[in-house]
N, C-alpha and C positions, 0 to 999 in steps of 0.2 A: 504494500499500500503506499510505502514510502516513496515509490517512483512515480506516483501520480502527481501532478500539479493542479489539474482543474477537476472539479466536481460539478457535473450538469445535472440538471434536475428537468423532468417533464413536470407539468403542472396539474392538469385535469385528470382526477383518479389517483394522482401520485402523491400530492401535497395534500388533499383533502379527499374524503370519500365522496365517490361520484353520485352515489345515491342520494346525498343530502342535496345537491344541487338538483337531481331529477326530480325529486318531491316538490321543491321549491319552484320548479319551472314548469311543471306538468300543466297547471291550468293555464299558464301563458300560452305553451304550445297549441293546446285544445283550442283556444280562442282563435289562433292563427293558422289551423292544421293544413289548409290548402297551401299555404306559403311553406311551411316546413316539410311538407311531403315533396314539393318540387326542389327544395334547397337540399333535401337528402340525397336527392338523385344527382344533383349537381357535385356534391362533395364527394360522392363515390367516384365520380369521374375523375375529379382533381386528385384524389388519393393515387389514381393510376396515370397521372399526367406527368410527363418529363418536365425538367425546369423550364420555366419561361420568364421572359423579362418583367411581366406585370401580371401578377396571378390575380390579382384584385381585379382588374379589367376584364381577364378571361373568364373569371368566375362570374362576373355581371352578364357578360355576353352567353355564357352557357344558360344561365337564369332566364335571359331575355327569350332565347329559344325555347326554352321548356315551358315558359308562361306565357309564351306569344304576347310580349310586351315590348316596349322599347328599352334599349340599353340604359338610357337615362333613369327610366322607371325602375328597373332591375338594381342599379345602384343605390337609388333611394331606399327600397325595400330592404336592401342589405344592411344599410346603415340603420334604418329604422328598427327593424326586427332582431339583427344580429348584432351589430357592433355597439349600438346605443342601447337597444331593448334590452339586453341580456346584462347590462353592467349592474344594474340594481340588485340581482339575484345573487350576486356574490358578496355582497357587504356583511351579510350576516353568517356567512358559510363558516363552519369551524373546521380547522385543519386536523390532520392525523396528530395524536398526542405527540409531544416532544419534537415536533418539525422544526420550529422557529429556533429552538434550543439547539438541536442538532446542526442546523446550518451554521449559526454563530460559532459552535465549538469547531466546525470544519473550518471557517473563516480565520477563527482564531490560532488554529494550528497550522496556517501559512496557505492552505488551498485557495484557489480562485474559485468563485461560486458564479455559475450561469445557468439560467433558466432559457430551455427552449421547448417552446409550445407550438401546437398547431393554430391556435388562437392569440391574438395579441396579448401578452402579458399585462400591459397597462390597462387591459379590458377588466382585470380583476381587482382593480384598485389597490388599497394597502397592502393587502396580503398578509396580514399578522406582522407586519414590519420586516419581512424577508426582502423586499428591494433594497432596503438600506444595507444589507450583506452582500448583495450582488454586484459583482465586477461588470457583468453584461446580463441583459435581458433581451431575447430575440423571439420573433414570431416566424413560423416559416412561411406563412402567408408573404410577409414582406420580402423574404429571402427567395420565393419564386417556386417553391416545392413543398408539398406536404410530405408528412411521414407515410410512408416507410420509404421514401426516397434517402437514399444517404446523402443527398447533396447539401440539404441544410446542416447535417453533422459536419460535413466537410468545412462548409462556410464558418460554422461556429470556430472550427479549430484554426482556420485562418485569421479569423478576426482576432482570435486570442494569441495569435502567433505561438501556437503550441502544436507539437505533434498528436495525432490523433490516439497515439498509442499512451499519451500523458494524460489521458481524460477518462474519469469513470462516470458513466452516464447512469442516471437512476430513473427508472420508469415502471410502471404497471401494466403495460402491454407487451406481450412477448413479440407480437407482429411490429407495431409501431414503434417501439422503444428498443427492446433487446435486440431483435434480429437487425433492425435498421442501424443501430449504434454499432453493433458488431461488424456489419458490412462496411462500415465506415473506419474500422480499424480501432475501435474504442473497446475498453473493458465496461462491463454492464453490472448493475445491481437491481434485482427484481423484487419488487414489493409484492410479497404473496398475498392472495386474497385469502379471506377467512377459512374457507373451506380447505385450502391447500395448507394452510398453518394447521388446521385440525388434523388432517391426515398425514402431516409431515412430509408433504410433497414438493420437492425443490424443482427449481427450473434449470435442467442439464445446460441450457444454452448460456445462462447467466454466471458470471465469475462469482456473483454473491446472490445468494437469496436470503430475504430477511422479512420478518414479521412485523417488527416495530422500529421505530427511528432510534430509540435507544439501542436496540441491537445493532443496526448499521453503524452507529456511531461507535460503539464499542469494537467492531470488526475492523473499522477503518483506522481508529486512532489507537488501538491497543494491540 
């Protein structure tokens, strides 16, 4: 672990339980269900899309085709329902236990801390004070490719001026976090879901499998 210089984190489902957000956002999604059904189809395409210069614009154009509306209207719907509309739901979401403590401990130990998420990190607001401990926060949409593309991971390493082999990436998705980061040459730490913790099932693809952030802290620092 002493060979690492950077510890990167996914956000959604990794720093907080996804179910807590899903419960809060469900009535909102139901109220705007036709839009979210179209949006879901577009995101599935984007997850399979090669890096492009302006993913936001490409997303708007795909949504416009899907909904048979103008690109300008699609941009506005994305702003209203996704980028602005979802912001309030993050304000009272509680993180996993000891998340902020663990990140501060890593920072104090000399590691650079970075967030890399498929949605804009700034959309999450104060995030329990974590941004103050971060050296960098990146959204894959701004970079131009969503996970599981290895492209955003490579851009993250280049932006930090660190070799991918010096980065440990922490995530909760085997496909979008663990496999993608491994394909980019990084080491990985997998947050086990409760049922895998209960059955003591580790992730063979990850260098670290952990159930709590205190456990991750101990593995990395001790």
